[in-house]
C-alpha positions as CSV (number, residue, x, y, z in Angstrom):
1,M,6.9,-21.3,11.1
2,I,6.2,-19.4,7.4
3,E,3.6,-19.7,6.2
4,E,2.3,-21.3,2.6
5,L,2.3,-18.0,0.7
6,R,-0.1,-17.6,-2.8
7,I,0.0,-15.4,-5.1
8,D,-4.4,-13.5,-5.9
9,D,-4.0,-14.5,-10.3
10,D,-7.3,-12.8,-10.3
11,L,-4.8,-9.2,-10.0
12,T,-2.5,-9.5,-12.1
13,R,-2.2,-7.6,-15.1
14,W,-1.2,-8.8,-18.7
15,S,-0.1,-7.0,-21.8
16,P,-2.5,-7.8,-24.8
17,T,0.6,-9.3,-26.5
18,P,-0.2,-13.3,-27.8
19,R,1.4,-15.9,-24.7
20,A,1.0,-19.1,-26.4
21,G,5.2,-19.7,-27.9
22,T,6.3,-15.9,-26.7
23,P,8.7,-15.5,-24.4
24,L,6.7,-13.8,-20.8
25,L,8.2,-11.0,-18.7
26,V,6.8,-10.9,-15.4
27,L,7.4,-8.0,-12.8
28,L,7.1,-8.1,-9.2
29,H,7.0,-5.0,-7.7
30,G,8.3,-2.9,-5.0
31,Y,7.2,-3.2,-0.8
32,G,3.8,-0.4,0.0
33,A,3.0,-1.3,-4.3
34,D,0.9,-3.4,-6.5
35,E,0.2,-4.5,-9.7
36,N,0.2,-1.5,-11.3
37,D,2.7,0.0,-10.1
38,L,5.2,-1.8,-12.6
39,F,2.6,-2.1,-15.7
40,G,3.1,1.0,-17.2
41,L,6.7,0.4,-17.9
42,V,4.8,-2.1,-20.8
43,P,4.9,0.6,-23.9
44,H,8.5,0.9,-23.1
45,L,9.6,-2.8,-23.8
46,P,10.8,-5.1,-26.4
47,D,8.1,-5.7,-28.7
48,G,7.6,-9.5,-29.0
49,V,6.8,-10.2,-24.8
50,A,4.2,-11.1,-23.2
51,V,4.1,-8.8,-19.9
52,A,2.0,-10.2,-16.5
53,S,2.1,-8.0,-13.8
54,V,1.7,-9.9,-10.4
55,A,0.4,-8.2,-6.7
56,A,2.7,-9.4,-3.9
57,P,0.3,-12.0,-1.6
58,L,1.4,-10.2,1.2
59,T,-0.1,-6.6,2.8
60,P,2.3,-4.5,4.3
61,P,1.1,-3.2,8.4
62,W,-0.9,-0.2,8.7
63,P,-1.1,2.9,7.2
64,M,1.5,1.4,4.8
65,P,-0.4,1.1,0.9
66,G,-0.1,-1.5,-1.2
67,R,1.1,-5.4,-0.9
68,A,4.8,-7.2,0.2
69,W,6.0,-9.6,-0.8
70,Y,7.7,-10.6,2.7
71,R,7.6,-8.7,5.7
72,I,10.6,-6.2,7.1
73,D,11.2,-6.7,10.3
74,S,13.2,-2.7,10.9
75,L,15.4,-0.5,8.7
76,N,18.7,-2.9,8.8
77,S,17.1,-6.4,8.9
78,R,15.9,-8.9,6.0
79,D,14.3,-11.8,7.2
80,S,15.9,-15.0,4.2
81,A,13.4,-17.6,5.0
82,G,10.7,-15.4,3.8
83,I,12.1,-13.7,0.8
84,T,11.9,-17.8,-0.2
85,A,8.9,-18.3,0.7
86,A,7.8,-15.2,-1.9
87,A,10.0,-16.9,-4.5
88,E,8.3,-20.3,-3.8
89,A,4.6,-18.7,-4.4
90,L,5.9,-17.2,-7.7
91,L,7.7,-19.9,-8.4
92,R,4.1,-21.6,-7.7
93,W,2.3,-18.7,-9.7
94,L,4.5,-19.9,-12.9
95,D,3.8,-23.7,-12.3
96,A,0.4,-22.7,-13.5
97,E,0.2,-19.7,-15.6
98,T,3.8,-20.3,-17.9
99,G,3.0,-23.7,-19.6
100,D,2.7,-21.8,-23.2
101,S,6.1,-19.8,-22.6
102,S,8.8,-19.9,-24.7
103,S,11.1,-18.3,-22.0
104,V,10.7,-16.7,-19.0
105,A,12.3,-13.6,-17.1
106,L,11.9,-11.9,-14.1
107,L,12.4,-8.1,-13.7
108,G,11.8,-6.9,-10.4
109,F,12.2,-3.5,-8.4
110,S,13.1,-3.6,-4.7
111,Q,10.9,-6.7,-2.2
112,G,10.2,-7.8,-6.1
113,A,14.0,-7.8,-7.2
114,A,15.7,-9.9,-3.9
115,V,12.3,-12.4,-4.8
116,A,13.2,-12.5,-8.3
117,L,17.0,-13.0,-7.7
118,Q,15.6,-16.0,-5.0
119,A,13.5,-17.8,-6.9
120,L,16.8,-17.9,-10.2
121,R,18.3,-19.4,-7.7
122,L,15.2,-21.9,-6.1
123,A,14.6,-22.8,-10.1
124,H,18.0,-21.8,-12.3
125,D,15.7,-24.3,-15.4
126,R,12.5,-22.5,-15.3
127,I,14.1,-18.9,-15.1
128,A,16.0,-18.1,-17.7
129,A,17.3,-14.0,-17.1
130,V,16.8,-12.0,-14.4
131,V,16.3,-8.3,-14.3
132,A,16.9,-6.5,-10.2
133,L,15.9,-3.4,-10.1
134,S,17.4,-1.2,-6.6
135,G,17.4,-4.1,-4.7
136,Y,19.4,-7.6,-3.4
137,A,20.2,-10.9,-3.1
138,A,19.4,-12.5,0.2
139,P,22.1,-14.1,2.2
140,G,22.7,-17.4,3.2
141,D,23.5,-20.8,0.6
142,L,20.8,-22.7,-0.8
143,P,20.7,-25.9,-2.8
144,G,21.0,-23.7,-6.5
145,D,24.0,-22.3,-6.0
146,A,26.2,-24.3,-7.5
147,V,25.1,-25.0,-10.5
148,L,24.1,-20.8,-10.6
149,R,28.1,-21.0,-10.9
150,E,28.9,-22.8,-13.7
151,R,25.8,-21.9,-15.8
152,K,26.0,-18.3,-14.6
153,P,22.5,-17.3,-16.1
154,P,22.0,-13.2,-17.4
155,V,21.4,-11.0,-14.3
156,F,21.0,-7.0,-14.7
157,W,21.6,-5.2,-11.4
158,G,21.0,-1.8,-11.7
159,R,20.9,0.8,-9.1
160,G,20.8,4.4,-8.2
161,S,24.3,5.9,-6.5
162,R,22.0,7.8,-3.6
163,D,19.9,5.1,-3.4
164,E,20.0,4.0,0.8
165,V,16.2,2.2,1.1
166,I,19.1,-0.6,1.1
167,P,21.0,-1.4,4.1
168,Q,24.8,-0.9,2.6
169,N,25.4,-4.9,4.5
170,L,22.9,-5.9,1.8
171,V,24.4,-4.3,-1.7
172,D,27.7,-4.9,-0.2
173,H,26.7,-8.8,-0.4
174,T,25.1,-8.5,-4.1
175,A,27.8,-6.7,-5.5
176,Q,30.7,-10.1,-4.0
177,W,27.4,-12.2,-5.2
178,L,26.0,-11.7,-7.8
179,P,29.5,-11.9,-10.2
180,G,30.4,-15.7,-9.2
181,H,26.7,-16.5,-9.9
182,S,25.6,-15.0,-13.0
183,E,26.8,-13.4,-16.1
184,L,25.8,-9.9,-14.3
185,S,25.9,-6.4,-16.8
186,G,25.8,-4.0,-13.7
187,R,24.9,-0.3,-13.0
188,I,25.4,1.6,-10.6
189,Y,23.3,5.3,-11.7
190,P,24.7,8.9,-10.2
191,G,21.7,10.5,-8.3
192,L,19.2,8.1,-9.2
193,T,17.2,7.5,-5.1
194,H,15.4,3.7,-5.1
195,S,14.1,4.9,-8.1
196,I,14.1,4.2,-11.7
197,S,15.7,6.5,-14.5
198,E,14.9,7.0,-18.6
199,Q,19.1,5.1,-18.8
200,E,18.5,2.7,-16.5
201,L,15.3,1.9,-19.0
202,A,17.1,2.5,-21.6
203,D,19.8,-0.3,-20.3
204,V,17.2,-2.9,-19.3
205,C,15.4,-2.8,-22.8
206,V,18.9,-3.6,-24.2
207,F,19.4,-6.3,-22.2
208,L,15.8,-8.0,-22.5
209,S,16.3,-7.7,-26.3
210,Q,19.1,-9.7,-25.9
211,W,17.3,-12.7,-23.8
212,K,14.5,-12.6,-26.5
213,D,17.2,-12.4,-29.0
214,A,18.8,-16.0,-27.5
215,I,15.5,-17.7,-28.0
216,R,14.9,-17.2,-31.1
217,S,19.7,-18.4,-31.4
């Protein structure tokens, strides 16, 4: 049985942009990082967007620093139930914190990307767009998948050609799954490892600007 997880809001970092009536972008860090990791992207993101960088609810085994969204049993396996539990915790956090936001998008890196996509699958009506960097879509079917096939919300999936952290079978699954369940903007960055490049960040900004502009229209 998977325990119910809780996000500690005292650890959440917020940008200075006023939140009421403003689009909200939620940043979800990767394994071994924390809420400070992706917050450095804020100056490079589109203006007029409130940003929250949340801390994952778990701590990885010693001596790994930082926090984790779900446990990793081995290098070649990921537990979809753990990803779902983390996504449900994120959705509970959104219930409490995003009532005044005009629209919500998620940007996740690695584990955070997997959780962002899982949250979209669980609550497609509450999340307008997802940026998934160096991550993957969890295997298995969820009840909301059929709606995603019809609605096809915008998703940006970016990864490096030399990223050896995410198992190839999960990369292959995501490459097959995303086109049928999203309006996919995808790009593989030559030579990039498990990280974010300047070109990728520029592409993300274009994608998020399109999300913001679509709200106005």
